[in-house]
N, C-alpha and C positions, 0 to 999 in steps of 0.2 A: 054757753051758747046753744048747747044741745037741748037743754031743758027749757030755756026761755028765748027762743029765736026772735021774738018780737019785742024783747025788752028794750027800753029806750037807750040803754047803754050797751046793747049787743054789738054794735059796730065798733065801739071803743074796746070791748073785750076781744073782738076778733083782731083788732090792730095790735093790742098788747100780746096776744098769742103769736102773731107773726113776728113781732120784735124779739120775743123770747126764743122762738125757733131759730132765728137768724144768729143767735149767740151760741147755739148748741152744735151738735155733731152734724155730719152730712145727712144722716138718716132723718133728722128733724126737718130738713129742707123739703122733703117730699110733699108735705101738705101746704107749703108756702104759696106756690102758684095758684092753687085752688082757692085759698083764703084771700089772696090778693084780687083774684077775679071777682069773687063774691063782694068784696069790699068796694071794688071799683064801680060795681053796678049801682051801689047806693051812695057813691061819693058825693053826688050833688046835694044830698040831704045833710051832709056833714062837712061843710067847707073848712071848718076849723081843723079837721084832720088831714087836710090836703098836703101840707109839708111833710108830715110824718109818713103818710102813705107813699109819697114820692121817694122819701129817703129809704123806706123799707124796700121798695122796688129796686132802688139803686144798690142797696146792700145785697139783695138777692142776686142780681146779675153779676155783681162783683164776685160773690162767692162761687158763681159758676165759671169764673175765670174767662169770661167773654169780654175781652178788652174793647172791641168795637162797640158792643151794646152798652158797656159800662160808660165809655167816653160819651156816647150819645145821650144816655140818660142823665149823666152828671151835668152836662152842659144845659140840657133842658131844664133840670131842677134849678140850676143857678139863674137861668133866664126867667123862670116863672116865679121864684121866691128869692130875689136878690138880697132882701133885707132880713130874711128869716135866719135864725141860728143854724138851720140845717144846711144852709149854703156853704158854711165853712167846711163841714164834713164832705160835702159834694166836691168842693175845690181840692181837698186833700186826695179824695178818691180819683178825681180827674187827673191830678198831677201824677199820682202813683201809676195809673194805667198808661198815661202818655209816656212815662219813663220806661215802663216795662215793655212797651211796644217800640221803643227806640226813638221816639220823638222827643229828643232831649231838650231842644231849645224851647218848644211850646211848654214842655213840662216845667222847665225852669221858670218861665214867665208866670205860670199859674202859681207855683209853689212859693216863689219869692214874694209875689203880691199877697198871698195868704199869710205868710210869716210876718211880713212888715205890718199887716193890719191887726195882728193879734197883740193886745196890750200885755198879755202874760208871756214872758220870754220862754218859760219852761214849756208851755203848751205849744209855742211856735217852733220849738226846737226840732221836732221831726220834719217839719216843712223846710226849715233852713238846711237840714242835713241832706234831704233828698234834692233840694235845689242845688246844693254844692256838688252832689254826685252828678246831676244833670249837666252842670257847667263843665265839670271835669271831663265828661264824655262828649262834650259838645263839638269837638273837632277842630275849632279854630284856636290859634294861639291866644287870642284875646280872651276867649271863653275859659280856657284852661287857667289863665292868670286870675280871672275874676272868681274862679272856683275857690281860690285861697281866701278871698274876702268872705265868701259864704261859709267856708269851714270855720273861720274865725268867729263869725256871728253865732254859729252853732255852739262853739266852745264857750263863748262869753255868756250864753244863755244860762249856763250853770246847772242844767238838768242832767238826767241820767245818761244822755247821749254824748256828753262832753268828751268822755274818754274815747268813744268810738270815732268821733270827729277828729280828735287829736291824732289817732293812729292813721286815719284815712288822709288827713292833711299831710302827714309825714310821707306816706306812701305816694301821694300825688306829687309832692316835691321831688321825690326820687324819679318818678315817671317822667317828669318834665326836665330832668337833669339839673335841677337846682340842688345839687348834692350838699354843698356847704351849708345852705340854708336848712336843709333837712337835718344835718348833723347838729347844727346849733340849736334848732328847735327841740330835737329829741333829747339832747344833753340837758338842756334847761328843764324840760318837763320831767325827766327821770330823776333829777335832783330833788324835785318837789314831791316825788312819790316815796312812801316808806320802803325800806329795803326789802321787806317781805311782801310787797304789793304784787299780786299776780300780773299786773300790767307791766312790771319790769321785764317780763319775758318777751311779749310781742314788741314792746318798744325797743328792747335791746336787739332783737333780731333785725328790726328796721335800721337801727343805728349802725349795726355791723354791716348791713348791706350798703348803706350810704358811704361809710368809711372805706369799705372794700372797693367800691366803684371809683373812688378817688385815687386809688393806688398808683396808677400810671403817672398822675400829675403831682401827687404828694405822697412819696414813699412812706413817710411816718404814719400815714393813715392806716396802712396795712398792720403795723404794730398795734395801733389803737383798736382796730377791728378784732385782732387776735385776742387782745386783753378782754374785750367785750364777750367774745365767745367762751373764753376760759371761765369768766365769771358766771356765765349762764349755765355752764356745766353743772353747777351746784343745784340747779332746778331740775336737772335731767335724771337724778338718782332713781326716781320712781316712774320715769317716763321714757321707756326704751326708744320710742319713735323720735322723741326730741333728741335723745342721745345720738342717734344715727345722723340726724340732720346737722347737729352741731359739730360732730366729728368730720362730716363732709366739708362744712364751712371752714373748720379749723385747718383741715388738710389742704384745701385749695389756697388758703391764705399762706400757710407755711411754705408751700411750693414756690411762692414768689418772694419770700423774705430771704435776705442774705444770711448765710450761716454766721453765727456770732464769733466762731473761732477762725473761720476763713471766709471773709466777705465776698470773695470771688465765686464762691459756691452758694447754692441755695439749700434750704433746710429740708432736703429730700428725705432724710432718715426720719425726722420728726413727722413729716407729712405722711410717710408710709405708716408709722405707728398709729397716727390718728385714723387713717383709712382702715388699717387692718384690725383695729380695736373692735369693730362691729362684728367681726368673724369669731371673736373670742367668746362664743356662747354656744350652748348645745341645744337651745330651744329655738323654735321658729321665731323670726323677727316680728315685731309689732307692726311694721310696715315694710314694704319692699323697695320703694323708690330710692330712698337715701341709703338703705342697706346695700342695695346692689350698686348704686353709684360709688359708694365707698369701696366695695369689694373689687369692682372692676378697675377702679383707679389704683388700688394697691397692686393689682395684677399688672397694670400697664407700667408702673414704676419698676417692678421686677423685670419685666421684659426689656425695658429701656436699658437697664443695667446688665442685661444678658445673664441674669441669674435664673437659668432655665429650670433646674430641679425645683427651686422654691416657687417659681411661677406656675409650674405644673401642679404642685401641691395645692397652691391657692386656688387655681382654676377648678380642681377636683373638689375642693372644699366648698366653693361657691355652688357647684352643681349639686352637692349633697343636700343642700337646703331645699332643693326642689322649688325654687322660686320661678317667677316669670321668665328669667333669663338663664335658667338652669341648663337648657339644651345648648345655648350659646357657650356657656362656660365649659361644658363637657366637650364640645367640638374644639374649643381653644386648647384644652388639655391634650386631646388626641393629636391635634396638628403640631403642637410644640414637641410632643414626644417623637413623632415621626420625623419632623424637620431636624431636630437636634440629637436624635438617637439617644434619648434618655428613657431608659426602661427600668422598672423595678426588678429586683432579683427574684 
């Protein structure tokens, strides 16, 4: 372009340069508006490049994360070139930006139409998935139910997003309180997965959540949830953050289960062991949320049983890790010492 600005293919070269820049880093975008302005000035001479120039401009405003401008440009491109292949990408960009701006129903309409028109199910899969997410967040009960159909279409497409859609469908079933359906779906799917498949972990966590939530209506589901968490512990050997989360889930489940020796009591001792296990380390935890949830739950159980010296020891141990709630733990330890007159020699 610099050496031969008047070359017959200079405009095409400029367009290709823009397209390449749009696939690179943010630094590459600096020249794009200048190149687009130059190209627009000669656009009438090269009408064959019209769709590509319009798409390049759309990609540019999309990269700038300007949703309003992107939505406007996408709609304009679709209206101007309705039968050109660039219209499909514009539809996807329009649907994505409508979704990101919270316009879930319009996003769903655009994406569902795009997905249904694509003869290649794998290529249509991203549109189906985003349409399903839009329906799930749509707000109306009907929309939330219809989201399940869209998740199924995403799964049936057989592309790389099928696993993501399966997890999101299960999570959505839990959100709309179709807990038994979620359990059935997850159990069937997990049986189809190899034992060592990484998807066993997120699927198992969702299955445990669905089973646990049914505990008040179906007590046996708590036992099933515990069995799931126990099995998932094998995945936590090298993932301390996962270990903390699973021990919290195990502990809260054990707190509600009848004691095997005395059904009139709950499994408080086993629950305490699960919660306290996260404190049996000398290094800083990999994450704080579930670590401190477990630690304070263990402390609460000791306080409930009026085991004051042990409770004070645990409170001080929590504080020693210097986590986000360290000050709260230290204050609890001091308050317990003063109230119950428990002091070290």
